N, C-alpha and C positions, 0 to 999 in steps of 0.2 A: 457454584464455585464456593469453596469454604472460606471462612474468615481468615485473613492473613495472620499468621502467628508471630511474625517478626517484622522489623522495619525493612529487612532485606526483601521480604515478599511484598510489603505494602507499597514500596516506592518505585516500581515493582522490582523483581529480582535484579539486584545490582550486577551479579555475575552474568546473568543473561544479557543485560544491556551492554555491559562492558565487552562481551564477546563480539557483539555486532557493531558497537561504536568505536572500539579501539583502533581499527585500521583507519578510520576517518579522522580520529583525533590525532593520530600519529603524524598526519600530514600538516598539522598546525601546531607543532611543538613550540615554535618561536612565539606565536601569538598567545598560546596558553601560558608560557613563561612570563610574558609581558603583562598579561591580564592578572595572573596570580601575584606578580610583584606589585601591581597597582592596588590589588585588593588588600595585601598585607600593609601597604603604605596607608591606605584608608583606615585600616584598623588601628595602626599606630597613632595617626593624627586624631582619631576619635578618642583614644585614651588621653591625649594631651588636651583635648578641647576644654574640659572644665577647669583646668589648672589656672589660667589667668583669672577666672572668677574667684578661685580659692585665695589667690594672692591679694586681690582687691578686698575681698571679704575680711580676711585676717588683718590686712594693713589698715583699713579704714575703721572697722568696728570691732576688731579683735580686743578682747579684754586683757588686762594686765596679768602677768603671771602665768599665762598659758603658753606652753612651749610650742614652737613651730620648728619641726625638724627640717623643713624645707626653706627656711629663711635664707635669702641670699644677701650677702653684705652689700653688693653693688646696688641692688634694688632698694635696700633699706636706707642707703645714703642719699637717695634722691628725695627731692621735695614732693609733696603730694601731687601737684599738677604733673610733673614730669613722670612720677611713678604711674599715675593713671594713664598718661599718654603711652608710655612704653608697654604697659600691660594690654591696653586696648589694641595697639598695633600688633602685638603678639597674638591676640585673639583673632584678629582679622587674618593674619598670615596663616595661623594654624587651620582656621576654618576654610580658607581659600585652598590650601594644599590638600585638605581632606576632601573638599568638593571636587578638586581637579583629579585627584587619584580615584575617587569614586566614579567620576565620569568616564575615565579611561578604563576602569575595571568593567563598568557596565557595557560600554561600547565593545570592548574586547571580547567579553563573554557572549554578547549578542551576536557578534560576527562569527564566533566559534559555533554557537548554537545554530544559527541560520545556515552556515555552510555545511556543517555536519548533517543536519537533518534534511537539508535540500539534497545532498548526495544520497542520504539514506532513502529518501522518497524515490529518487531515480533508480536506486538499486532495487527497491521493493517492486517498482513497476516492471523492471526487467525480470525480476524473480518470478512475478506472476505470469510472465510469458512462458516460463519453463515448467511451471507446476503441471502435474499430469492432468489430462482432460477429465479423469475421474473426479478430481477435486473440484474442477470448475463445473462439472455436471451437478455436484451437490451444493456448491456455493451459490449465493445470490449476488448478482452483479452490483446492485446498488449498495449492498453492505461492503463489498470489496472497495468500491469507490470511496465510501465514507472512511474506511480504514486508511486508505492511501492518501487522501486529501485532508479530511477533517481530523482524524486521530493523530497523524503526524503533526499537523498544524497546531493541535492542542498541546502536544508534548513540547513543541518548539516554543510556543507562547509562554507556557508555565515555566519552562526552564529559564527563560530570560526574566520574567516578571515576578517569579516566586522563589524558585530554588536558588538562583544566584543571590538575591538579597538575604535569604535565610543563611546561606553558606557564609556570606560576609559577616552577618551578625553573630554567627557561632564563633568565628575567629575573634571578633571584638569581645564576645562574652568570655572567652578563655583568658584574654589579656586582662580584662576587668576583674575577673575572679582572683587572678594572681595579685593585682594591686590591692583589692579589697582585703584579702587575707594579710597582706603586708601591712596595711594601715592598722587593722585591728581584727584579729582572727575571731574574737568572741562576737563582735558585731556582724562579721561575715557569716558566721554560723546562724545567727538570728535572721539575717536576710534570706538565707536559703532554707529556713525552717519549713516553708510551705511547698518547697520544690517537689518532694516525693508525691504529695497529694496532687499537685498541679500536673505532674508528668502522668500519673495514673489516670486522672480524668481526661487528659488530652488524648492519650492512647486509646482509651475505651471509646470515647466519643468519635475519634477519627476513624476507627475501624467500622463503626456503624455508618458513618458518612461514606466511607469507601464502598461498603457493600451496596448502599443505595446508588452511588454513582456508577458502579459497575453494571447494575441492572439497567440504569437509565441509558448508559452508553450503548449497551446491547440493544435496547429498545429503539434507540435512534437509528442504529444500523438496520433494524428490521423495517422501520418506517421508510428509510431511503430505498430499501430493496422493494417494498410495495409500490412506492412512487415510480421507481425505475421500471418495474415490471409492467405497470398499467400504462405508463406513457410510452414505453417501447412497443407495446402492442395496442395502441390506441384505436386502430381500425377495428380490431377484433373486439375490443372492449365496447366500443360504440355499437358495433353490429349486433352483439349479443346482449346489449343493455346491461352491461356489468358495471357501469360507472358508479352506481349507488353502492354496490357491494364493496368495490375497492375503496370508495370514499368512507364508508362505514368502518372498514378495517383500519384505514389510516387514522380516522378520527379517534377510534378506540385506543390505538397505540399512542396517539398524540396526547390524549387526556391522561393516560397512565404516566407518560413521560412528564407531563405538567405536575402531577401529584408528587412524583418522585423528586422532581426538581425543587418543589416547595419544601418537601420533607428534608432534603439535603441542606437547603438554605436555613431551615429552622434549626437543625442540629448544629450547623456551623455558627449561627448567631448565638445560640445558647452556650456553645463552647467559648466564644469570644467573651461573653459576659462573665462566665465562670473565671476565666483568666484575669479579667479586670478586677474582680472581687479579691482573688487570691493575691494579686499584685498589691492591691490596696492594703491588705492585711500585712504583707511583708514590709511595705513602706511604713505602716504604723508601728510595727515592731522596731524597725531601725530608728525611727524618730524617737521612740520612747527610750530605748536603750542608748541610742547615740547621744541624746540630750544629757542623759545622766553621766555618760563618759566624758562629755565636754565639761560638765560642771565639776567633774573630778579631776580636771586638768590633764586628762590622758589623751585628749584629742582636741584639736582646734576647731572653731566653728567652720572655717574654710574646708578643713579635711572632712567634716561631716557633710558639707555641701557636695564635695567630690564623691563621697560615699553614696549619697542619695542619687546623684546624677548617674553614677555607675549602676546603681540598683535598678533605676528605671530603664537603663539601656540593657542591663543584663537580662531582663525579662522580655526584651524585644523578640528574640527568636521564638519564645513560647507564644507571645501574642501574634507574631506573624504566622506561626504554624497554625494557630487557631483561625486566623483570618483567611489563610490560603488553603485550609484543610479541604474544603469542597473542590477547589480547583486542582489541588494535588491529587485528590482521590480520582477526579475525572481523568487527569493526566495519567495516573497509574493504570486505570482501566483501559484508557486509550493505548498506552504503551504495551499492555499485555496483548491487546488485539493485534497490534502491529507485529509483536514478536511471534504470535501464533502463525502469522503468514510467513515471516522470515524463516521460521523453523520447519516449514513444510518442505519436505524433500521432493525435488523434481522426480516425477515418475520415470522419466527417460533421462539417463545420465550420459553426458558426453565423455568419452574416454580421454584421459590426459594426453595420450599419444595419437589422438584422432587426426586424420589428414584431410586436406581439402580434396573433395571428390573430383576426379578427372572428368573430362567429357565422356559421357557414357555411349557405348555402342547400343545398348538397349536390351540385352539378354537379362531376364528376371527369373528368379527361381525361389520357391518356398520349399524348404527341406524339413519334413516332419514337424511342422509348426503347430503348436498348441497354445491357445491363449484364452484367458477368462478374466472378466472384469472383477470378479470376486473369487476368493480362494475356494476351490472345490466346485466351482460352477464354470466350466470351460465353455466358451462360445465357439471356438474352432478346435477340431481334434485332428492331429496327425495329417496336416495338409501338405501334400506333395504336388507341386504345380510348377511347370516351367514354361516360360514364354520366350520365343526367339525374337531377335530384333525385327521390328516392323510388324509383328503379328498382332492382330486385333482379336481379343478374347472377350466374350460377353460373360459376365458373372451373373447368374440368375438363381432364384430360389425364393421360398416363402419369406415373408417379413420376419426378421429376428433370426435368420439362419446364419448370419455372420458375414454377409457380403461386404458391407461397408467397413467392417473390422479388418478385413483382408487388405483393403486399400490403406487403412490407417496404419497397419503394420509396415507397409512399404514406405510410408512417409515418416516412420518412426514416431508417430504420435503415441504409440504404445510399443513396447518391446515384447516379443513372444516369451512365454514362460518356459517353453521347450522349443528346440529347433532353431533354424537360422533363415534369414532372408538375404539373398545375394543379388547383386547387380554386376553383370559381366564377371561372375565368378568370385567376387569379393564380398565378404560379409558387410552389410551396410553399417554395422556398428563401428567399423573402422573409419568412417567418414564423419566430419563435423556435421552437426545437424543443419546448420544454415546452408552449407554447400550442397548437402544431399537434397534438401527440399527445393533449393533453387534450380535444380536440374530435373525436376519433375513438375509438369504442368497439370493443373487440376481444374475441373469445372464441376461444381456441386449442384444439387437439386435447387437449393435456394442460395444462389451466390450472393455474398454480401458485398455491397458497394459502400464506399465511404463518403462522408460529407465533404467532398472536395470536387475538383473539376473532372470532366469526362477524361481528359488527357491523363491526369494523375491516377485515375482509377485504372486506366489501361496499362500505364507503365508500372504501376504498383511499386514505386520506389526504386525501380531499376535505373541506374544512371546511364547517361550517354545515349539515350534513345532519340533518334532523329524524327522529324515530322513525317518523313516519307515512310519510316518503319511503322509509326503509329497508324498512319492512314492505311498502309498495306494490311496491317493486322485487323483494322476495323472493316476493311473491304472483305477480307477472308471470312469475317464473322457476320457478313451481311448487316453491318451496323453503320457503315459510313453514311448512307443516305439519310437515315433518321437523325444521326448526329448532326449532319449539315443543316437540318431543318430546325435544330434547337436554337434558342435566342442568340447564344454566343458560340455556337458550334462546339468545338472541342474544349473551349474555355467555359462552357456552361457549368455552373455549380449544381451538383446533385444533392438533394436532400439526404438527411441521415438515413442510412440503410437503403438508399436509392429509391425512396418512396415516391419521388416525383416522376419516376419512369414506370412503364408497364412491366409485367413479368418477363415478357419476351424481349423487351429492350434491355432489361438488366442482364438477362442471360446472354444476349449477344455481346454486351460489353465484357462479360466474364469470359466469353470465348476469345474475344480480342486480347484480353489480359493473358490468357493461356498461350495464344499464338505468339505474342511478343517475346515470350521466353525461348522459343525455338528449342524446346526440350525434346530429347529422343523418347521420353516416356510420358504417357498421358493417362490421367485417371478421369473418367467421366462417371459421376455418381448420380444416376437418375436425372440426367440433364434436361429432359423434356417434360418431366412431371408437372402438372398444373398449368400447362400452356394450352391455349385454344388451337384449333386446327391450323389457322393461318400462321400463327407464331411458331407452332410446332414444325411446320414445313420449313420456315425460314431458319430455325435453329438446327434442324436436322441436316439441312444442306450445309450450314456452316460447320457442323461437327464432322461431316464427311471430309470437308477440306482440311479441317484441323488434324484429323486422325491420319491423314495420308502419310505413309512412310514412318509413322511412330508406333512404338510398342504401346498398345492401348488396352487399358482395363476399362471395360464398359459395364457398369453395374446398372441393370435395367430390368423392368418388368414388361417392357414393350416387345411383342413378338417380332414386329417389323425391324427393330433395331438388332435384336438377337439374330435375325435371319441374315443380316449383312455382315456379321462377324465371321472371321475365319474359323473360330472354334467357340463353342458354348460350354461353360463349366457350370453344372447344376449342383448347387449346394443345398443340402437338407440336414437339419439338426447339427450344423457345424461340421459336416463331413462332405467331401466330394462324392456325390451320389452317382453322377454320370458325366461323361464328356463326349463331345462330338459336334457335328453340325446341327443347326436348328432342325433341318428336315429329318435327319436320322433320329434325333431325340424325340421329335413329334411322332415318329413312326414306331419307336421301340420302347419309350419310357412313359408309362401311364401317369406317373406323378408330374412329369414335365408337361405332358399334354393337358393335364388337369389345371396346372398353374396358369397356362395361357388361355385355356378355354377354347372358344370357337375361333375360326380363322379370321384374320383381319377383314374389316369391311372395305367398301369401295374407296372411302376417303384415305385409308391407310395404303391401299394399293397405289393411289395417286401419289402419295408421299414418296413411295419407293421410286416411282417413275420420275418425280421431280429431282430426287437425289441423283439418280442415274444420269439424267440429262445435264445436270450441272457439272458432275465430276467426271463424266465420260466413262 
């Protein structure tokens, strides 16, 4: 990524941030107004803070003959003790009000930052649920988590601890410059003599720091992705002895991150020292010229004191910018990574006039459907397929022929590039995504279970499910008996991704999850792959029960499962090559026969008998 050419790009794109933050900020207009008022009050009291010292300085040690344009007759009439008492009290009052207004400004902006960025994080999480599967296929899960948690957290922290103080100091700077030019414009120009050089060095060095920080933030995301990938597949990693390979990759990225972190710190520390030197030069110029002006009776010693106080404060934004440059650069890089996700358009858009899907009868049709994951490379070509309510259709074909894509189009995980998919004669694009998907049950080859209780995995967030319904679904799935033997039954906590259960147990809980929906349309995507014979029989019997009376898409390579379907659709090279019963295709289609090879052995014959016995 190129070097930012302007402050708008460096902090980062204000217009981009505003577009995403504005709706959240609008909800806190009152709080923003109060915080801004407190910030302005803090700036005003900061301007008044040195003036009690000025009066004391001029009253006690001021030389004769030097004019004081701010001399007050009432103060001058007091004796020294009373004068010092009044001025000291004024100093305490001014400092107290400045501290109080600063406190309320800090708290106000902290509340705004936390509330806005907390809502933004929630929005980002919801947004990630809607981004196309193509994006998620390319993205790395660990990196997305870092963006959602770490990057937004960094933006929030820096907004409160760095940007807010700098903004307040800029307001104070504006007021101080006005007073400095009012006091003595020649001295004010001398004070600002080093400002162009200071600004040039600060911008140049901060760009270098931001470039390093952007690389470092990207590398940290890659490290998180490597860690997430290896820990998420720890069984495979250990089985294949890949631990050292992942550890070496992580260590390499970690060492590079360390070097870049040190480099950014070195650049920031160097910038701070440069700022200190230039501030010292400006102070020396003001002292030299200011003392001469005082001796010429054009300025009182107290006014010179105010001038120097303002000078030290006036350079505070520059010093803070140098101090926080590394953090601002990291926040900038983090903000850019967050905006990249927020600006990802969902691959499947819900229409503004979408309606809640009604209870389906179960008639499904694909009309001239064509779809490809990449432009010019279609996976499905001109698919015409109709299923009547309650029909069980097996979708078979070689790997990569588009079988699972067909099911994904029905769920609107993707939208066809040509053609339409209808349910009960209505284009599914007319339904809201949530209502459409809630009316379709699905059992996948590797059904994911969540790190919660067995009960919650079966209900999958569906409210109002009774214990009787949960147990009935588990019995239908042949899962009740093994669930009852778990330490806490249906309240047993399952490990992440269901790793504490066997493949067969996970699949039967997934079947119970599908059964609880009581949906008229069912998708079974290779539901028995990877199971041993015993578990395969248990799952197959459960699937027979589940599919009864439902319009069923059965994606399978198993001949015994295709044999039990009402119809088999054979897909080859993304096109429907043949349709018919399993027996008719075995007799008439050489490609289909070749796909399944020889006839099922005795174990699979027994599987068919078991299924018939249970389902009648």
